[in-house]
PLY file of the C-alpha trace (Angstrom):
ply
format ascii 1.0
element vertex 200
property float x
property float y
property float z
element edge 199
property int vertex1
property int vertex2
end_header
-7.25 -3.06 -25.13
-5.15 -1.56 -22.35
-2.49 -3.74 -20.80
-3.00 -5.05 -17.29
-1.55 -3.11 -14.38
-1.21 -5.56 -11.48
-1.67 -4.38 -7.91
0.54 -5.55 -5.05
-0.70 -5.09 -1.47
1.85 -5.09 1.35
-0.07 -6.41 4.36
0.80 -7.22 7.94
-1.16 -10.06 9.54
-3.75 -8.89 12.11
-1.92 -10.40 15.08
-2.32 -8.90 18.54
0.89 -7.16 19.51
2.18 -7.03 15.92
-0.44 -4.98 14.09
-1.03 -1.22 14.47
1.27 -1.03 17.51
0.99 2.76 17.83
-2.73 2.32 18.43
-2.38 -0.35 21.12
-2.46 2.25 23.95
-5.80 3.47 22.54
-7.43 0.25 21.33
-5.57 -2.51 23.16
-3.64 -5.21 21.33
-6.78 -7.13 20.28
-8.56 -3.97 19.18
-5.58 -2.85 17.11
-5.45 -6.28 15.46
-9.18 -6.12 14.69
-8.66 -2.72 13.05
-5.81 -4.15 10.99
-8.08 -6.95 9.79
-10.63 -4.40 8.58
-7.95 -2.33 6.85
-6.46 -5.36 5.07
-9.91 -6.49 3.96
-10.76 -3.05 2.60
-7.49 -2.85 0.67
-8.08 -6.27 -0.88
-11.67 -5.41 -1.79
-10.65 -2.11 -3.37
-7.81 -3.65 -5.36
-10.12 -6.36 -6.63
-12.86 -3.88 -7.51
-10.46 -1.71 -9.51
-9.99 -4.54 -12.05
-6.74 -3.11 -13.41
-5.01 -6.49 -13.36
-4.16 -9.40 -11.07
-3.85 -8.69 -7.34
-1.12 -10.13 -5.12
-1.14 -9.81 -1.34
2.42 -9.74 0.00
2.01 -10.99 3.56
4.10 -10.65 6.69
5.22 -12.42 8.82
3.88 -15.11 6.47
0.86 -15.96 4.32
-0.74 -18.53 6.64
-3.08 -16.26 8.63
-6.74 -17.31 8.21
-7.70 -13.79 7.06
-5.25 -13.97 4.17
-6.58 -17.37 3.12
-10.15 -16.06 3.32
-9.29 -13.07 1.14
-7.60 -15.34 -1.39
-10.79 -17.37 -1.65
-13.11 -14.35 -1.75
-11.21 -12.19 -4.23
-9.07 -14.68 -6.13
-5.87 -12.89 -5.22
-2.44 -14.48 -4.97
-0.65 -14.81 -1.61
3.11 -14.32 -1.36
5.31 -13.99 1.72
7.13 -10.67 2.00
10.92 -11.03 1.84
13.21 -9.94 4.63
14.57 -6.41 4.54
13.40 -2.87 5.08
10.29 -1.35 3.53
12.20 -0.32 0.42
13.49 -3.82 -0.23
10.01 -5.25 0.23
8.42 -2.70 -2.12
11.11 -3.31 -4.72
10.39 -7.04 -4.55
6.70 -6.34 -5.18
7.64 -4.09 -8.12
10.00 -6.54 -9.79
7.65 -6.89 -12.78
6.74 -4.17 -15.25
3.73 -1.87 -14.77
2.78 -2.56 -11.18
1.08 -0.53 -8.44
2.01 -1.07 -4.80
-0.21 -0.09 -1.89
-0.24 -0.75 1.82
-3.27 -1.24 4.02
-3.12 1.89 6.20
-5.10 4.20 3.88
-8.86 3.53 4.04
-9.46 6.68 1.97
-7.91 4.96 -1.06
-10.68 3.86 -3.41
-10.93 1.72 -6.57
-11.22 4.97 -8.55
-7.81 6.07 -7.27
-6.35 2.76 -8.40
-7.96 2.93 -11.85
-6.66 6.47 -12.35
-3.17 5.55 -11.14
-3.08 2.57 -13.50
-4.10 4.79 -16.43
-1.34 7.28 -15.57
1.22 4.49 -15.37
0.49 3.53 -18.96
1.89 6.92 -20.07
4.48 7.80 -17.41
7.41 6.08 -15.76
5.92 6.42 -12.29
2.77 7.38 -10.43
2.43 8.20 -6.77
-0.20 9.24 -4.24
1.47 11.22 -1.44
0.46 10.78 2.17
-0.35 13.79 4.31
2.42 12.78 6.73
5.14 13.15 4.09
5.29 9.59 2.78
3.10 8.02 0.14
0.18 5.58 0.09
0.69 4.30 -3.47
3.59 4.04 -5.87
3.59 2.55 -9.33
6.45 1.98 -11.76
6.58 0.96 -15.40
9.97 -0.70 -14.88
11.78 -1.83 -11.71
13.81 1.04 -10.23
15.79 -0.18 -7.20
17.48 3.21 -6.76
14.15 4.73 -5.70
14.03 2.51 -2.61
17.61 1.87 -1.54
19.04 3.67 1.51
15.82 5.57 2.18
15.02 6.69 5.72
11.48 5.33 5.94
8.77 6.58 8.29
9.84 10.22 8.09
8.20 13.39 6.76
10.82 13.64 3.99
10.14 10.38 2.13
7.97 11.93 -0.59
10.34 14.84 -1.18
13.30 12.45 -1.42
11.32 10.22 -3.78
10.66 13.19 -6.07
14.38 14.02 -6.00
15.18 10.45 -7.02
12.62 10.54 -9.83
14.35 13.65 -11.17
17.85 12.20 -10.79
16.76 9.12 -12.78
15.09 11.33 -15.44
11.76 9.62 -14.85
8.42 11.14 -15.76
5.80 10.84 -13.04
2.31 11.92 -12.07
0.90 12.57 -8.63
-2.67 12.28 -7.42
-3.92 14.40 -4.50
-2.56 13.40 -1.09
-4.47 10.98 1.15
-3.96 9.97 4.77
-2.93 6.91 6.73
-4.31 5.52 9.99
-1.32 5.42 12.32
-2.05 7.51 15.41
-4.96 8.06 17.84
-5.83 11.27 15.96
-5.98 9.30 12.72
-8.24 6.74 14.36
-10.56 9.52 15.53
-10.67 10.83 11.95
-11.42 7.33 10.69
-14.29 7.02 13.14
-15.65 10.44 12.15
-15.52 9.75 8.42
-16.97 6.22 8.83
-14.70 4.77 6.15
-14.79 1.26 7.61
-18.47 1.15 8.39
0 1
1 2
2 3
3 4
4 5
5 6
6 7
7 8
8 9
9 10
10 11
11 12
12 13
13 14
14 15
15 16
16 17
17 18
18 19
19 20
20 21
21 22
22 23
23 24
24 25
25 26
26 27
27 28
28 29
29 30
30 31
31 32
32 33
33 34
34 35
35 36
36 37
37 38
38 39
39 40
40 41
41 42
42 43
43 44
44 45
45 46
46 47
47 48
48 49
49 50
50 51
51 52
52 53
53 54
54 55
55 56
56 57
57 58
58 59
59 60
60 61
61 62
62 63
63 64
64 65
65 66
66 67
67 68
68 69
69 70
70 71
71 72
72 73
73 74
74 75
75 76
76 77
77 78
78 79
79 80
80 81
81 82
82 83
83 84
84 85
85 86
86 87
87 88
88 89
89 90
90 91
91 92
92 93
93 94
94 95
95 96
96 97
97 98
98 99
99 100
100 101
101 102
102 103
103 104
104 105
105 106
106 107
107 108
108 109
109 110
110 111
111 112
112 113
113 114
114 115
115 116
116 117
117 118
118 119
119 120
120 121
121 122
122 123
123 124
124 125
125 126
126 127
127 128
128 129
129 130
130 131
131 132
132 133
133 134
134 135
135 136
136 137
137 138
138 139
139 140
140 141
141 142
142 143
143 144
144 145
145 146
146 147
147 148
148 149
149 150
150 151
151 152
152 153
153 154
154 155
155 156
156 157
157 158
158 159
159 160
160 161
161 162
162 163
163 164
164 165
165 166
166 167
167 168
168 169
169 170
170 171
171 172
172 173
173 174
174 175
175 176
176 177
177 178
178 179
179 180
180 181
181 182
182 183
183 184
184 185
185 186
186 187
187 188
188 189
189 190
190 191
191 192
192 193
193 194
194 195
195 196
196 197
197 198
198 199
């Protein structure tokens, strides 16, 4: 039997003014928070449906939001508060155990099938990644913790994926990539989301 590959979800609470701030001019603070709630729910449902291993939701600013508690009850996932630090430090914390996948909540195009395939690849390679169309990535998985992949990275830029590949090579890691997907960050992304009806 194949070993479990846990999934860690990095999730921001759907709080007005905190969630999806780049979409507040388009949706308003409450509308952006409502979108965040749908995105978090979809990510939790997909991770649960993949059945690759236990699912942990790493919450910010903390794990007390009613949505998080509801998802814990519905899907049996574990709730953990994200540590302080930049995105790299928070991802490294979520990847502190062996054979783990980390996802965010901004990619509604990510499906359980993507997660199952990524988990299978991670059983035979040091790393697996799904690039994002904007130059970052929507999923990363590691067989062993690799802090050097995340330290001193300039996050939120179009060069994150290229720099990550460079770091994989410098660490002599083997890795596999799945086809790129896209995040919902901007008004154009929201229009694409509406067109493709990924959230119903």
